[in-house]
C-alpha positions in Angstrom: -17.2 -19.3 -3.6 -16.5 -16.7 -6.3 -16.5 -16.6 -9.5 -14.0 -15.3 -12.5 -16.1 -13.5 -15.0 -14.9 -13.1 -18.3 -13.1 -10.6 -18.6 -11.0 -12.3 -15.8 -12.4 -10.6 -12.7 -13.5 -11.3 -8.7 -15.3 -10.0 -6.0 -13.7 -9.4 -3.4 -16.0 -10.9 -0.7 -17.5 -8.7 1.7 -15.9 -10.2 4.8 -12.4 -10.0 3.4 -12.0 -6.5 2.4 -13.5 -5.5 5.9 -10.6 -7.8 7.4 -8.6 -6.4 5.1 -9.1 -3.1 5.1 -10.0 -2.5 1.3 -12.3 -0.1 0.1 -12.5 1.3 -3.6 -9.5 3.5 -4.5 -7.4 0.9 -2.0 -4.3 -1.1 -4.5 -4.1 -5.0 -3.6 -0.9 -6.6 -4.4 -0.7 -10.5 -5.0 1.9 -12.5 -3.9 2.5 -16.5 -5.7 4.1 -18.8 -3.0 4.4 -22.5 -3.3 1.4 -22.1 -5.8 -0.9 -20.2 -4.4 -2.2 -16.6 -4.6 -1.6 -14.5 -1.9 -3.8 -10.9 -1.8 -2.4 -7.9 -0.3 -3.6 -4.2 1.1 -1.1 -2.5 -0.9 0.7 -0.3 1.7 0.0 3.3 0.7 3.3 5.9 0.4 2.7 9.2 2.6 2.5 11.7 1.0 5.9 13.6 2.7 8.0 10.6 1.9 8.3 12.3 -1.6 10.3 14.9 0.1 12.5 12.9 2.0 16.0 13.4 1.6 14.4 16.6 -0.5 16.5 19.4 2.0 19.9 17.0 1.7 21.5 14.4 4.5 22.4 15.9 7.8 21.4 16.1 11.5 17.4 17.2 12.1 19.0 19.1 15.4 21.7 20.6 12.9 19.2 21.6 10.6 16.5 22.9 13.4 19.8 25.4 14.6 20.5 26.6 11.4 16.1 27.7 10.9 16.3 29.1 14.3 
């Protein structure tokens, strides 16, 4: 069983890392529910999401016609 270090760190067992698909550099989040801590892999934001709605609101078909 993992033990909390003096720096309040804990090693996530390999079996759990594999099941959650957690790799070095991945972000995780802890959720507290009914006095229990739940570890969850944080979803990565897709790179193109920052450009979402950058061109304004509108219909994709209309935008494609305008670009052609």
